[in-house]
C-alpha positions, 0 to 999 in steps of 0.5 A: 500500500502506498504511503500518503505523501506529507507536506511541509506544514505537516513536518512543521506541526510534528516538530513544533517548528516554523515552516521557515525553519523546516525549509531551511533544514531541507535546503541545507541552510546555515545556522541550524543546530544538529538537534533541529536538523535531526528532528526535521529529518526524522519527521520527514521520514516518518511523514514521507515528505520530500521537497519538490526539487523544481520548486526548491530551485525556483525559490532559492536559485539553487538546484543542490545537484552535483554531477560526476562524469566517470569513464565507466561503472563496470568496475567496483572501484567506481561503484564504491567511489560514487556511493561515497560521493552520494552518501556525503552529498545526501547528508546536506540535502544534495543530489548526485547525477552521473554520466558515463564518458567511456573515456571519450572527451567528446562524450564527456563534453556532450554529457557536461552540456546536458547536465548543465542544462539540467541545473548541475551546480558543480562537476566531478571529473576523472583525471586531468585530461579534458576537452578544451571546450569543456574547460572553457565552458566551465570558466565562462560560466564559473562552474566549480569543478574538481579532478579526481583519481589523480594528484596533480597540484599544478593542474587547471582545477584542484585535484583530489586523489592519489599519486598514481606515479608514486604508487606505481613506483612503490609497486615496482620497488616491492617487486624488485625487493622480492628479487624480480629483475624481469617484469612485464607491465600490462596496461590499458590504452595510454591515449585514453587515460592520464592515470595510466600514463602516470602509472607508466611513468612511475614504473619507468622511474624504477628502471635501473641496471639489471632490470628489464621492463616489458610494457604491453598495451591491451584493452582494459578488461579481463580479455585484454589481460589474458591476451597480453599474457598469452603473447608475452609467454611466447617469448623465450625469456619469460618474465618472473613477474607481471605487474598490471595497472588494473586488477581486471588485467591481473585477473586475465593474467591469472587465467592465462597463466593457469591455462598455460600450466604455470603456477602463481607465484611459484613460476610467475608472480602477479601484482594488480592495482586497485584492490577491487572487491574480489581481489582477495578471493582469486586463487591465489589471492591477488597482491595489489595496491589499495586505492582510497576510493571511499575517502576520495568520494567523501572529500570530493563531496565535502569540498564541493558542498563547502564551496557552494554553501560557504564559498570555501576555496577548493584545494588539492588533496593528496590521499595515500594508497597502500600495497596489500600483500596477499599470495600472488607475489613471492621472492624469486628464490621460491620459484620452482 
C-alpha cells in the first residue's frame, strides 16, 4: 500500500517548528543546530515528505545537484567511489547525477552540456585530461569543478586523489625487493587515460641496471589481460613477474597463466592495482595496491558542498594508497 505523501506544514506541526525553519533544514541552510536538523529529518521520514526539487530551485536559485562524469561503472572501484560521493552529498540535502564518458572527451563534453542544462551546480571529473571546450565552458560560466583519481597540484582545477606515479613506483620497488629483475607491465590504452600514463611513468622511474621492463598495451578488461599474457609467454625469456595497472588485467593474467600450466607465484608472480572487491578471493589471492576510493568520494563531496554553501576555496588533496600483500607475489628464490 502506498504511503500518503506529507507536506511541509505537516513536518512543521510534528516538530513544533516554523515552516521557515523546516525549509531551511531541507535546503541545507546555515545556522541550524544538529538537534533541529535531526528532528526535521526524522519527521520527514516518518511523514514521507520530500521537497519538490523544481520548486526548491525556483525559490532559492539553487538546484543542490552535483554531477560526476566517470569513464565507466563496470568496475567496483567506481561503484564504491560514487556511493561515497552520494552518501556525503545526501547528508546536506544534495543530489548526485552521473554520466558515463567511456573515456571519450567528446562524450564527456556532450554529457557536461546536458547536465548543465539540467541545473548541475558543480562537476566531478576523472583525471586531468579534458576537452578544451569543456574547460572553457566551465570558466565562462564559473562552474566549480574538481579532478579526481589523480594528484596533480599544478593542474587547471584542484585535484583530489592519489599519486598514481608514486604508487606505481612503490609497486615496482616491492617487486624488485622480492628479487624480480624481469617484469612485464600490462596496461590499458595510454591515449585514453592520464592515470595510466602516470602509472607508466612511475614504473619507468624504477628502471635501473639489471632490470628489464616489458610494457604491453591491451584493452582494459579481463580479455585484454589474458591476451597480453598469452603473447608475452611466447617469448623465450619469460618474465618472473607481471605487474598490471588494473586488477581486471591481473585477473586475465591469472587465467592465462593457469591455462598455460604455470603456477602463481611459484613460476610467475602477479601484482594488480586497485584492490577491487574480489581481489582477495582469486586463487591465489591477488597482491595489489589499495586505492582510497571511499575517502576520495567523501572529500570530493565535502569540498564541493563547502564551496557552494560557504564559498570555501577548493584545494588539492593528496590521499595515500597502500600495497596489500596477499599470495600472488613471492621472492624469486621460491620459484620452482
